[in-house]
N, CA, C and O of each residue as an XYZ file, in Angstrom:
944
protein
N      92.369     94.632     96.205
C      92.171     94.625     94.750
C      93.472     95.052     94.066
O      94.053     96.088     94.390
N      93.904     94.246     93.134
C      95.160     94.547     92.439
C      95.030     95.855     91.662
O      94.037     96.083     90.971
N      96.036     96.700     91.785
C      96.073     97.984     91.059
C      96.632     97.703     89.665
O      97.787     98.006     89.364
N      95.776     97.114     88.823
C      96.217     96.638     87.515
C      96.756     97.789     86.662
O      97.832     97.684     86.072
N      96.003     98.881     86.603
C      96.461    100.032     85.807
C      97.788    100.553     86.340
O      98.716    100.809     85.573
N      97.871    100.708     87.655
C      99.091    101.234     88.259
C     100.304    100.364     87.967
O     101.373    100.871     87.627
N     100.133     99.043     88.102
C     101.249     98.118     87.850
C     101.704     98.209     86.391
O     102.898     98.278     86.101
N     100.724     98.208     85.479
C     101.050     98.210     84.047
C     101.730     99.519     83.634
O     102.704     99.509     82.881
N     101.211    100.638     84.132
C     101.785    101.930     83.739
C     103.171    102.124     84.341
O     104.058    102.688     83.700
N     103.358    101.657     85.572
C     104.691    101.750     86.190
C     105.711    100.923     85.418
O     106.837    101.366     85.193
N     105.312     99.717     85.015
C     106.222     98.876     84.215
C     106.614     99.597     82.924
O     107.786     99.633     82.550
N     105.615    100.169     82.253
C     105.900    100.870     80.991
C     106.835    102.047     81.232
O     107.776    102.272     80.471
N     106.569    102.792     82.294
C     107.385    103.960     82.626
C     108.843    103.559     82.879
O     109.766    104.314     82.575
N     109.034    102.352     83.443
C     110.393    101.882     83.748
C     111.049    101.192     82.559
O     112.176    100.710     82.666
N     110.350    101.139     81.422
C     110.913    100.484     80.242
C     110.723     98.982     80.247
O     111.422     98.266     79.530
N     109.774     98.490     81.057
C     109.548     97.044     81.168
C     108.185     96.686     80.574
O     107.346     96.075     81.236
N     107.981     97.078     79.313
C     106.702     96.831     78.640
C     106.766     95.501     77.900
O     107.508     95.359     76.927
N     105.987     94.530     78.365
C     105.978     93.219     77.713
C     104.582     92.758     77.309
O     104.442     91.892     76.446
N     103.560     93.321     77.920
C     102.197     92.923     77.547
C     101.205     94.035     77.872
O     101.517     94.961     78.621
N     100.004     93.930     77.299
C      98.958     94.925     77.518
C      97.998     94.455     78.612
O      98.078     93.322     79.088
N      97.094     95.349     78.994
C      96.073     95.000     79.985
C      94.950     94.261     79.268
O      94.419     94.749     78.270
N      94.586     93.082     79.776
C      93.450     92.348     79.217
C      92.180     92.817     79.923
O      92.177     93.048     81.132
N      91.105     92.954     79.155
C      89.818     93.314     79.747
C      88.794     92.219     79.450
O      88.741     91.662     78.354
N      87.992     91.938     80.463
C      86.874     90.999     80.315
C      85.622     91.763     80.731
O      85.571     92.327     81.824
N      84.603     91.782     79.854
C      83.408     92.539     80.200
C      82.168     91.688     80.016
O      82.192     90.636     79.378
N      81.064     92.188     80.607
C      79.784     91.493     80.481
C      79.214     91.630     79.071
O      78.214     90.992     78.741
N      79.843     92.460     78.241
C      79.301     92.721     76.904
C      79.900     91.865     75.816
O      79.190     91.385     74.933
N      81.220     91.666     75.875
C      81.852     91.034     74.721
C      83.008     90.143     75.148
O      83.227     89.897     76.334
N      83.727     89.675     74.164
C      84.854     88.792     74.403
C      86.009     89.561     75.042
O      85.951     90.774     75.244
N      87.041     88.816     75.345
C      88.265     89.433     75.884
C      88.797     90.497     74.917
O      88.752     90.331     73.698
N      89.298     91.585     75.490
C      89.878     92.660     74.685
C      91.151     93.120     75.392
O      91.494     92.607     76.458
N      91.844     94.078     74.802
C      93.044     94.599     75.467
C      93.038     96.125     75.450
O      92.447     96.753     74.572
N      93.711     96.704     76.445
C      94.001     98.139     76.464
C      95.494     98.265     76.184
O      96.305     97.892     77.032
N      95.882     98.783     75.011
C      97.316     98.891     74.700
C      97.956     99.963     75.596
O      97.557    101.126     75.558
N      98.933     99.572     76.387
C      99.517    100.495     77.359
C     100.186    101.706     76.691
O     100.038    102.816     77.204
N     100.920    101.550     75.565
C     101.538    102.733     74.956
C     100.512    103.825     74.633
O     100.838    105.011     74.658
N      99.266    103.418     74.329
C      98.236    104.393     73.991
C      97.966    105.355     75.151
O      97.587    106.505     74.929
N      98.158    104.891     76.373
C      97.893    105.716     77.552
C      98.978    106.778     77.752
O      98.812    107.699     78.551
N     100.079    106.645     77.028
C     101.191    107.604     77.108
C     101.243    108.502     75.869
O     102.292    109.059     75.546
N     100.118    108.638     75.186
C     100.106    109.311     73.879
C     100.328    110.814     73.998
O     100.046    111.433     75.024
N     100.838    111.367     72.920
C     100.998    112.812     72.779
C      99.709    113.410     72.208
O      98.840    112.685     71.723
N      99.601    114.711     72.270
C      98.397    115.413     71.799
C      98.037    115.014     70.366
O      96.868    114.782     70.058
N      99.040    114.937     69.498
C      98.778    114.628     68.081
C      98.198    113.234     67.879
O      97.577    112.959     66.852
N      98.399    112.357     68.854
C      97.903    110.975     68.735
C      96.533    110.801     69.381
O      95.949    109.720     69.312
N      96.019    111.848     70.001
C      94.732    111.739     70.704
C      93.571    111.863     69.726
O      93.701    112.516     68.691
N      92.432    111.239     70.046
C      91.237    111.424     69.214
C      90.838    112.898     69.191
O      91.140    113.649     70.119
N      90.154    113.301     68.114
C      89.742    114.700     67.943
C      88.896    115.194     69.131
O      88.981    116.356     69.525
N      88.095    114.304     69.679
C      87.239    114.679     70.821
C      88.096    115.110     72.011
O      87.801    116.111     72.663
N      89.157    114.352     72.292
C      90.043    114.702     73.414
C      90.794    115.998     73.119
O      90.953    116.846     73.997
N      91.252    116.144     71.884
C      91.956    117.372     71.506
C      91.065    118.591     71.717
O      91.503    119.615     72.241
N      89.804    118.459     71.299
C      88.851    119.572     71.453
C      88.668    119.905     72.940
O      88.661    121.078     73.315
N      88.524    118.895     73.772
C      88.335    119.116     75.209
C      89.541    119.841     75.802
O      89.384    120.769     76.595
N      90.732    119.420     75.419
C      91.947    120.042     75.955
C      92.071    121.492     75.483
O      92.576    122.347     76.211
N      91.611    121.760     74.270
C      91.661    123.136     73.773
C      90.666    124.040     74.509
O      90.880    125.247     74.613
N      89.582    123.453     75.017
C      88.542    124.238     75.696
C      88.779    124.360     77.206
O      88.146    125.177     77.874
N      89.687    123.549     77.732
C      89.975    123.608     79.171
C      90.595    124.963     79.498
O      91.442    125.461     78.757
N      90.166    125.557     80.618
C      90.734    126.854     80.990
C      90.735    127.001     82.509
O      90.070    126.258     83.232
N      91.500    127.978     82.960
C      91.537    128.285     84.385
C      92.198    127.183     85.189
O      93.186    126.586     84.761
N      91.642    126.927     86.348
C      92.145    125.891     87.251
C      91.445    124.586     86.886
O      90.215    124.521     86.887
N      92.215    123.553     86.575
C      91.659    122.339     85.965
C      91.923    121.118     86.852
O      93.005    120.973     87.421
N      90.916    120.241     86.959
C      91.093    118.936     87.609
C      90.888    117.857     86.557
O      89.814    117.757     85.964
N      91.921    117.047     86.325
C      91.851    115.925     85.383
C      91.488    114.680     86.181
O      92.322    114.130     86.901
N      90.238    114.241     86.050
C      89.695    113.148     86.865
C      89.913    111.824     86.148
O      89.524    111.666     84.992
N      90.545    110.863     86.846
C      90.920    109.603     86.205
C      92.077    109.836     85.266
O      92.029    109.475     84.091
N      93.147    110.460     85.813
C      94.236    110.986     84.974
C      95.093    109.905     84.324
O      95.770    110.179     83.333
N      95.082    108.680     84.858
C      95.879    107.621     84.252
C      97.356    107.944     84.257
O      97.938    108.217     85.307
N      97.970    107.914     83.068
C      99.412    108.188     82.957
C      99.711    109.686     82.905
O     100.873    110.085     82.831
N      98.654    110.525     82.943
C      98.878    111.965     83.007
C      99.079    112.654     81.675
O      99.550    113.791     81.636
N      98.732    111.990     80.575
C      98.993    112.582     79.255
C      98.219    113.878     79.041
O      98.759    114.845     78.505
N      96.939    113.899     79.463
C      96.142    115.120     79.311
C      96.675    116.219     80.235
O      96.802    117.376     79.834
N      96.982    115.839     81.469
C      97.468    116.815     82.455
C      98.783    117.447     81.996
O      98.977    118.656     82.128
N      99.681    116.625     81.460
C     100.977    117.146     81.004
C     100.805    118.150     79.872
O     101.471    119.185     79.835
N      99.903    117.829     78.950
C      99.665    118.745     77.833
C      99.197    120.104     78.359
O      99.685    121.146     77.922
N      98.249    120.087     79.300
C      97.707    121.347     79.827
C      98.737    122.070     80.681
O      98.819    123.298     80.657
N      99.518    121.314     81.432
C     100.574    121.930     82.248
C     101.590    122.646     81.345
O     102.046    123.747     81.653
N     101.928    122.004     80.240
C     102.889    122.608     79.298
C     102.308    123.846     78.616
O     103.045    124.707     78.137
N     100.965    123.922     78.577
C     100.310    125.120     78.038
C     100.241    126.237     79.081
O      99.810    127.349     78.775
N     100.664    125.942     80.312
C     100.674    126.961     81.357
C      99.453    126.965     82.257
O      99.282    127.881     83.061
N      98.588    125.942     82.133
C      97.393    125.906     82.979
C      97.721    125.349     84.370
O      98.680    124.599     84.550
N      96.902    125.736     85.335
C      96.999    125.246     86.711
C      96.212    123.937     86.768
O      94.997    123.939     86.964
N      96.918    122.824     86.594
C      96.260    121.521     86.422
C      96.637    120.571     87.554
O      97.801    120.470     87.940
N      95.626    119.878     88.075
C      95.842    118.812     89.060
C      95.356    117.498     88.461
O      94.254    117.427     87.917
N      96.183    116.456     88.562
C      95.820    115.119     88.084
C      95.308    114.298     89.263
O      95.999    114.145     90.270
N      94.098    113.774     89.131
C      93.508    112.944     90.193
C      93.262    111.539     89.672
O      92.724    111.357     88.580
N      93.661    110.541     90.461
C      93.372    109.149     90.126
C      93.320    108.362     91.428
O      94.015    108.692     92.389
N      92.495    107.322     91.457
C      92.411    106.496     92.669
C      93.541    105.471     92.737
O      93.723    104.822     93.766
N      94.304    105.320     91.647
C      95.404    104.354     91.585
C      96.712    104.997     92.029
O      97.153    105.985     91.443
N      97.323    104.442     93.054
C      98.617    104.967     93.524
C      99.683    104.832     92.438
O     100.527    105.714     92.275
N      99.639    103.724     91.696
C     100.614    103.513     90.621
C     100.484    104.563     89.532
O     101.485    105.084     89.038
N      99.241    104.876     89.156
C      99.021    105.910     88.126
C      99.559    107.259     88.595
O     100.219    107.971     87.840
N      99.270    107.599     89.848
C      99.722    108.892     90.369
C     101.252    108.935     90.435
O     101.856    109.978     90.186
N     101.871    107.810     90.768
C     103.340    107.768     90.768
C     103.889    108.019     89.365
O     104.874    108.737     89.194
N     103.238    107.417     88.357
C     103.657    107.627     86.968
C     103.464    109.094     86.566
O     104.329    109.679     85.914
N     102.336    109.682     86.954
C     102.104    111.109     86.661
C     103.241    111.953     87.221
O     103.751    112.845     86.543
N     103.637    111.671     88.456
C     104.707    112.456     89.084
C     106.030    112.242     88.365
O     106.774    113.188     88.107
N     106.312    110.975     88.044
C     107.586    110.680     87.367
C     107.645    111.341     85.995
O     108.725    111.699     85.527
N     106.506    111.503     85.355
C     106.462    112.136     84.031
C     106.482    113.656     84.135
O     106.615    114.348     83.125
N     106.349    114.176     85.348
C     106.516    115.619     85.521
C     105.271    116.401     85.893
O     105.311    117.630     85.940
N     104.143    115.705     86.163
C     102.951    116.433     86.603
C     103.209    116.974     88.012
O     103.546    116.221     88.925
N     103.048    118.270     88.171
C     103.456    118.904     89.430
C     102.441    118.735     90.542
O     102.819    118.575     91.702
N     101.147    118.769     90.208
C     100.092    118.685     91.238
C      99.281    117.411     91.029
O      98.644    117.241     89.990
N      99.304    116.516     92.016
C      98.591    115.236     91.892
C      97.807    114.949     93.165
O      98.169    115.410     94.248
N      96.733    114.183     93.024
C      95.918    113.742     94.160
C      95.583    112.271     93.941
O      95.100    111.898     92.872
N      95.836    111.434     94.945
C      95.449    110.027     94.862
C      94.179    109.837     95.689
O      94.230    109.783     96.918
N      93.046    109.738     95.005
C      91.763    109.624     95.692
C      90.685    109.228     94.690
O      90.752    109.628     93.528
N      89.686    108.443     95.121
C      88.486    108.317     94.295
C      87.811    109.689     94.215
O      87.843    110.447     95.185
N      87.212    110.011     93.093
C      86.644    111.343     92.915
C      85.538    111.622     93.936
O      85.410    112.753     94.405
N      84.748    110.624     94.283
C      83.640    110.864     95.212
C      84.116    111.141     96.634
O      83.351    111.643     97.458
N      85.374    110.818     96.926
C      85.936    111.106     98.260
C      86.690    112.431     98.292
O      87.225    112.814     99.332
N      86.736    113.129     97.172
C      87.577    114.325     97.065
C      86.715    115.583     97.096
O      85.755    115.706     96.336
N      87.062    116.507     97.976
C      86.302    117.762     98.036
C      87.187    118.929     98.487
O      86.693    119.920     99.025
N      88.503    118.800     98.261
C      89.448    119.776     98.832
C      89.409    121.147     98.161
O      89.582    122.165     98.831
N      89.187    121.186     96.854
C      89.294    122.460     96.137
C      88.172    122.576     95.111
O      87.438    121.621     94.857
N      88.056    123.763     94.528
C      87.087    123.974     93.452
C      87.834    124.410     92.186
O      88.935    124.955     92.262
N      87.223    124.163     91.026
C      87.926    124.306     89.751
C      87.057    125.002     88.709
O      85.828    124.997     88.783
N      87.749    125.605     87.726
C      87.066    126.190     86.570
C      86.678    125.124     85.548
O      85.646    125.236     84.886
N      87.511    124.090     85.423
C      87.264    123.017     84.451
C      87.485    121.660     85.107
O      88.535    121.410     85.699
N      86.493    120.792     84.999
C      86.662    119.380     85.368
C      86.726    118.582     84.077
O      85.841    118.692     83.228
N      87.772    117.778     83.929
C      87.944    116.934     82.739
C      87.624    115.492     83.096
O      88.163    114.948     84.060
N      86.741    114.871     82.310
C      86.447    113.439     82.464
C      86.544    112.816     81.080
O      85.538    112.597     80.406
N      87.783    112.535     80.670
C      88.003    112.017     79.317
C      88.153    110.497     79.348
O      88.283    109.897     80.415
N      88.134    109.886     78.164
C      88.151    108.417     78.033
C      86.974    107.827     78.805
O      87.136    106.915     79.616
N      85.783    108.368     78.533
C      84.545    107.938     79.181
C      84.601    108.049     80.707
O      84.203    107.139     81.434
N      85.106    109.191     81.160
C      85.231    109.391     82.598
C      83.933    109.305     83.369
O      83.937    109.016     84.566
N      82.811    109.555     82.690
C      81.525    109.457     83.380
C      81.248    108.018     83.821
O      80.398    107.766     84.675
N      81.991    107.078     83.213
C      81.870    105.681     83.614
C      82.191    105.448     85.076
O      81.766    104.448     85.654
N      82.941    106.368     85.686
C      83.283    106.250     87.105
C      82.050    106.242     87.992
O      82.115    105.801     89.139
N      80.918    106.729     87.471
C      79.694    106.686     88.282
C      79.174    105.259     88.436
O      78.363    104.990     89.323
N      79.630    104.345     87.584
C      79.345    102.918     87.771
C      78.042    102.451     87.173
O      78.029    101.588     86.295
N      76.936    103.019     87.645
C      75.607    102.636     87.153
C      74.778    103.893     86.911
O      75.045    104.953     87.476
N      73.779    103.750     86.068
C      72.972    104.920     85.717
C      72.301    105.522     86.950
O      72.179    106.742     87.050
N      71.866    104.680     87.891
C      71.174    105.249     89.050
C      72.117    105.948     90.030
O      71.663    106.545     91.007
N      73.424    105.878     89.776
C      74.384    106.662     90.573
C      74.696    108.015     89.933
O      75.409    108.833     90.515
N      74.155    108.246     88.724
C      74.593    109.407     87.945
C      74.207    110.723     88.615
O      74.981    111.679     88.586
N      73.025    110.781     89.215
C      72.605    112.026     89.876
C      73.554    112.392     91.008
O      73.992    113.538     91.115
N      73.868    111.420     91.845
C      74.794    111.679     92.960
C      76.159    112.120     92.419
O      76.790    113.030     92.957
N      76.595    111.465     91.357
C      77.888    111.769     90.742
C      77.899    113.215     90.220
O      78.838    113.968     90.479
N      76.855    113.589     89.490
C      76.784    114.941     88.933
C      76.708    115.991     90.043
O      77.306    117.062     89.935
N      75.969    115.676     91.106
C      75.859    116.636     92.216
C      77.213    116.826     92.901
O      77.551    117.932     93.323
N      77.985    115.739     93.006
C      79.314    115.871     93.603
C      80.217    116.718     92.697
O      80.958    117.573     93.182
N      80.154    116.478     91.388
C      80.947    117.292     90.460
C      80.550    118.761     90.566
O      81.408    119.643     90.517
N      79.261    119.022     90.712
C      78.794    120.407     90.843
C      79.440    121.091     92.045
O      79.742    122.284     92.004
N      79.650    120.321     93.122
C      80.229    120.890     94.345
C      81.706    121.244     94.174
O      82.275    121.950     95.007
N      82.329    120.760     93.100
C      83.752    121.030     92.843
C      83.965    122.186     91.862
O      85.101    122.541     91.551
N      82.871    122.765     91.382
C      82.990    123.810     90.360
C      83.036    125.203     90.980
O      82.289    125.512     91.909
N      83.921    126.029     90.450
C      83.918    127.458     90.748
C      82.772    128.115     89.968
O      82.247    127.512     89.032
N      82.373    129.349     90.341
C      81.341    130.046     89.566
C      81.715    130.076     88.084
O      82.868    130.325     87.730
N      80.734    129.823     87.227
C      80.917    129.777     85.767
C      81.845    128.646     85.318
O      82.379    128.690     84.210
N      82.044    127.631     86.173
C      82.893    126.495     85.813
C      82.227    125.586     84.791
O      81.027    125.688     84.537
N      83.022    124.697     84.212
C      82.529    123.777     83.179
C      83.040    122.369     83.442
O      84.108    122.174     84.022
N      82.248    121.388     82.997
C      82.682    119.988     82.997
C      82.760    119.548     81.539
O      81.792    119.696     80.792
N      83.896    119.012     81.135
C      84.070    118.487     79.778
C      84.213    116.980     79.895
O      85.153    116.486     80.519
N      83.286    116.252     79.298
C      83.321    114.787     79.412
C      82.970    114.137     78.082
O      82.198    114.674     77.287
N      83.557    112.971     77.865
C      83.169    112.213     76.680
C      82.592    110.867     77.108
O      82.898    110.342     78.179
N      81.757    110.336     76.240
C      81.213    108.998     76.466
C      80.811    108.425     75.116
O      81.086    109.017     74.072
N      80.160    107.271     75.146
C      79.745    106.607     73.908
C      78.347    106.029     74.098
O      77.955    105.649     75.202
N      77.615    105.974     73.008
C      76.344    105.254     72.986
C      76.655    103.857     72.452
O      76.925    103.685     71.263
N      76.616    102.867     73.335
C      77.055    101.527     72.901
C      75.919    100.677     72.329
O      76.006     99.450     72.296
N      74.859    101.343     71.881
C      73.744    100.629     71.251
C      74.229     99.777     70.074
O      73.647     98.736     69.771
N      75.293    100.230     69.419
C      75.788     99.523     68.227
C      76.292     98.120     68.548
O      76.455     97.298     67.647
N      76.544     97.839     69.847
C      77.064     96.518     70.217
C      75.961     95.465     70.292
O      76.246     94.283     70.486
N      74.717     95.882     70.142
C      73.596     94.942     70.200
C      73.108     94.630     68.792
O      73.273     95.425     67.867
N      72.508     93.460     68.654
C      72.063     93.026     67.329
C      70.880     93.865     66.862
O      70.017     94.252     67.649
N      70.865     94.135     65.564
C      69.773     94.894     64.961
C      68.845     93.950     64.216
O      69.292     92.979     63.605
N      67.541     94.243     64.270
C      66.628     93.450     63.447
C      66.381     94.172     62.119
O      66.953     95.231     61.859
N      65.515     93.576     61.281
C      65.377     94.074     59.914
C      64.816     95.488     59.849
O      65.127     96.224     58.913
N      63.999     95.885     60.819
C      63.414     97.235     60.755
C      64.271     98.269     61.481
O      63.827     99.393     61.717
N      65.509     97.885     61.838
C      66.430     98.845     62.425
C      66.393     98.916     63.939
O      67.176     99.647     64.545
N      65.490     98.162     64.559
C      65.447     98.144     66.028
C      66.586     97.294     66.586
O      67.201     96.504     65.869
N      66.852     97.470     67.869
C      67.940     96.727     68.509
C      67.403     95.721     69.508
O      66.421     95.974     70.207
N      68.075     94.557     69.563
C      67.734     93.541     70.563
C      68.521     93.829     71.836
O      69.709     93.520     71.931
N      67.849     94.415     72.795
C      68.499     94.764     74.056
C      67.911     93.889     75.151
O      66.689     93.771     75.242
N      68.755     93.263     75.997
C      68.233     92.398     77.056
C      67.259     93.166     77.947
O      67.561     94.268     78.405
N      66.095     92.576     78.188
C      65.078     93.254     78.996
C      65.210     92.808     80.453
O      64.325     92.150     81.000
N      66.340     93.183     81.070
C      66.573     92.742     82.451
C      66.418     93.901     83.436
O      66.798     93.796     84.603
N      65.853     95.006     82.947
C      65.617     96.132     83.847
C      66.805     97.068     83.993
O      66.685     98.133     84.598
N      67.954     96.680     83.442
C      69.144     97.532     83.541
C      69.297     98.386     82.285
O      68.848     98.005     81.205
N      69.929     99.530     82.437
C      70.251    100.383     81.294
C      71.305     99.678     80.433
O      72.257     99.100     80.957
N      71.128     99.732     79.110
C      71.996     98.937     78.230
C      73.458     99.381     78.240
O      74.336     98.634     77.809
N      73.722    100.599     78.732
C      75.110    101.078     78.779
C      75.882    100.618     79.997
O      77.064    100.933     80.131
N      75.234     99.874     80.893
C      75.919     99.401     82.102
C      76.710     98.128     81.803
O      76.178     97.160     81.258
N      77.980     98.153     82.168
C      78.887     97.042     81.870
C      79.658     96.687     83.146
O      79.978     97.559     83.955
N      79.946     95.412     83.308
C      80.832     94.989     84.394
C      82.162     94.569     83.779
O      82.195     93.806     82.814
N      83.250     95.070     84.341
C      84.592     94.804     83.812
C      85.459     94.077     84.836
O      85.293     94.246     86.044
N      86.378     93.275     84.334
C      87.532     92.810     85.107
C      88.774     93.077     84.259
O      88.730     92.968     83.033
N      89.867     93.423     84.911
C      91.128     93.676     84.215
C      92.165     92.651     84.659
O      92.133     92.166     85.790
N      93.085     92.329     83.752
C      94.158     91.388     84.111
C      95.474     91.874     83.519
O      95.528     92.333     82.378
N      96.528     91.765     84.312
C      97.855     92.150     83.837
C      98.897     91.259     84.515
O      98.976     91.200     85.742
N      99.681     90.580     83.710
C     100.724     89.679     84.221
C     100.182     88.739     85.300
O     100.798     88.537     86.347
N      99.009     88.171     85.007
C      98.431     87.174     85.908
C      97.696     87.738     87.110
O      97.078     86.985     87.863
N      97.752     89.062     87.307
C      97.034     89.704     88.418
C      95.700     90.228     87.908
O      95.637     90.909     86.885
N      94.626     89.899     88.638
C      93.289     90.319     88.201
C      92.712     91.338     89.162
O      92.892     91.244     90.376
N      92.016     92.310     88.599
C      91.272     93.256     89.432
C      89.977     92.585     89.888
O      89.566     91.571     89.323
N      89.347     93.144     90.895
C      87.975     92.766     91.204
C      87.079     93.238     90.072
O      87.444     94.144     89.321
N      85.912     92.630     89.948
C      84.939     93.118     88.974
C      84.450     94.494     89.420
O      84.254     94.731     90.612
N      84.254     95.396     88.464
C      83.733     96.721     88.811
C      82.726     97.169     87.763
O      82.777     96.748     86.608
N      81.816     98.028     88.189
C      80.771     98.543     87.304
C      81.273     99.766     86.552
O      82.055    100.560     87.075
N      80.812     99.902     85.322
C      81.177    101.024     84.468
C      79.959    101.335     83.616
O      79.208    100.430     83.253
N      79.756    102.593     83.295
C      78.575    102.915     82.484
C      78.954    103.835     81.327
O      79.670    104.821     81.497
N      78.449    103.481     80.145
C      78.532    104.332     78.957
C      77.156    104.989     78.804
O      76.133    104.305     78.816
N      77.136    106.308     78.662
C      75.865    107.035     78.695
C      75.613    107.695     77.341
O      76.421    108.500     76.879
N      74.496    107.354     76.709
C      74.165    108.014     75.445
C      73.806    109.476     75.730
O      73.426    109.819     76.850
N      73.927    110.326     74.722
C      73.825    111.766     74.957
C      72.442    112.175     75.479
O      72.355    113.020     76.371
N      71.361    111.595     74.945
C      70.025    111.977     75.411
C      69.834    111.645     76.884
O      69.235    112.418     77.631
N      70.348    110.492     77.294
C      70.238    110.086     78.699
C      71.045    111.027     79.586
O      70.603    111.408     80.670
N      72.240    111.399     79.110
C      73.056    112.351     79.866
C      72.331    113.694     79.978
O      72.311    114.312     81.042
N      71.744    114.131     78.878
C      71.042    115.416     78.863
C      69.897    115.423     79.876
O      69.708    116.401     80.599
N      69.141    114.340     79.924
C      68.026    114.234     80.883
C      68.536    114.264     82.317
O      67.955    114.925     83.177
N      69.631    113.540     82.570
C      70.199    113.498     83.926
C      70.705    114.891     84.319
O      70.537    115.322     85.459
N      71.318    115.578     83.373
C      71.807    116.937     83.645
C      70.652    117.864     83.968
O      70.714    118.643     84.919
N      69.591    117.774     83.164
C      68.444    118.648     83.332
C      67.842    118.511     84.732
O      67.448    119.502     85.347
N      67.775    117.277     85.227
C      67.165    117.067     86.543
C      68.142    117.340     87.685
O      67.759    117.278     88.854
N      69.411    117.643     87.355
C      70.399    117.953     88.396
C      70.975    119.361     88.268
O      72.046    119.656     88.797
N      70.241    120.232     87.551
C      70.614    121.640     87.523
C      71.723    122.012     86.560
O      72.355    123.059     86.710
N      71.968    121.153     85.562
C      73.009    121.430     84.572
C      72.408    121.703     83.199
O      71.398    121.106     82.824
N      73.034    122.608     82.452
C      72.853    122.655     81.007
C      73.875    121.711     80.389
O      75.003    121.603     80.872
N      73.478    121.031     79.325
C      74.351    120.024     78.701
C      74.389    120.290     77.195
O      73.366    120.240     76.512
N      75.570    120.567     76.706
C      75.738    120.937     75.290
C      76.598    119.889     74.580
O      77.660    119.499     75.067
N      76.118    119.449     73.432
C      76.902    118.528     72.602
C      77.919    119.350     71.815
O      77.545    120.191     70.998
N      79.205    119.105     72.064
C      80.258    119.887     71.413
C      80.782    119.208     70.153
O      81.106    119.875     69.171
N      80.864    117.886     70.185
C      81.478    117.186     69.040
C      81.049    115.728     69.068
O      81.007    115.100     70.126
N      80.735    115.202     67.903
C      80.451    113.772     67.779
C      81.651    113.098     67.134
O      82.255    113.633     66.204
N      81.989    111.912     67.642
C      83.118    111.169     67.094
C      82.673    110.243     65.975
O      81.521    110.265     65.542
N      83.609    109.435     65.524
C      83.337    108.552     64.384
C      82.671    107.248     64.814
O      82.220    106.466     63.977
N      82.613    107.023     66.130
C      82.147    105.705     66.561
C      81.168    105.823     67.736
O      81.398    105.281     68.817
N      80.066    106.552     67.489
C      79.002    106.699     68.487
C      79.470    107.431     69.749
O      78.765    107.439     70.758
N      80.646    108.039     69.692
C      81.166    108.745     70.863
C      80.922    110.242     70.690
O      80.653    110.718     69.587
N      81.021    110.969     71.795
C      80.714    112.393     71.744
C      81.404    113.104     72.903
O      81.793    112.491     73.897
N      81.543    114.416     72.741
C      82.075    115.290     73.792
C      80.951    116.221     74.228
O      80.282    116.831     73.395
N      80.748    116.324     75.537
C      79.702    117.192     76.080
C      80.305    118.190     77.048
O      81.297    117.919     77.724
N      79.666    119.365     77.094
C      80.046    120.399     78.051
C      78.865    120.638     78.992
O      77.746    120.910     78.556
N      79.147    120.529     80.304
C      78.124    120.727     81.312
C      78.434    122.011     82.091
O      79.559    122.236     82.536
N      77.402    122.837     82.237
C      77.542    124.048     83.060
C      76.316    124.150     83.945
O      75.228    123.732     83.550
N      76.482    124.703     85.143
C      75.346    124.852     86.045
C      74.386    125.893     85.507
O      74.799    126.942     85.015
N      73.082    125.590     85.607
C      72.080    126.535     85.130
C      72.133    127.811     85.941
O      72.368    127.787     87.150
N      71.913    128.923     85.267
C      71.957    130.225     85.951
C      70.779    130.347     86.919
O      70.635    131.368     87.591
């Protein structure tokens, strides 16, 4: 599978930025991920991400670190931060940008250390792929937490992408799948990734999943576009 993110971020890091990553999803038309956005500074981040970074403390694992923008900010604040990504190219970019501690691994294969804060920003919970994988995903995250640790994650309720009828209800395909489940393909400079599953989880659904997996789930901030920041802590 082509490491589309890794290739694109490495090109940008080397000053060879000529195009963005194209995305194709089961939900909508072709879209793009602007590569410069992945290299943003704190001031350019959405308020939800800024809030999460301000609340991060102790020993931190940035899951799905991408170009390392969140990790660099926390490292510069003096935190003990490790950037984790399954993309070798992304991890190379993190190192070149100065992130001192990096791990190249899918999160579900990683169990080396425990942390005070797990960060899953830019809809990091999507890494669970499908709603029925969420329990296993949350249980694995729980195994990475130190006592009194926290998980800070953002996601979106993508109900707004479906048509509304006159009484305010939504037309959602009745195919037995959760409406937040999406299949993506990425393309960059003619190289395509394999299709992969991604899930956007509305807050009530996340809260229910947390409750049945031993977590308290607190809504910290709502964004301007159906997005939100949640804090998960293990129940006492």
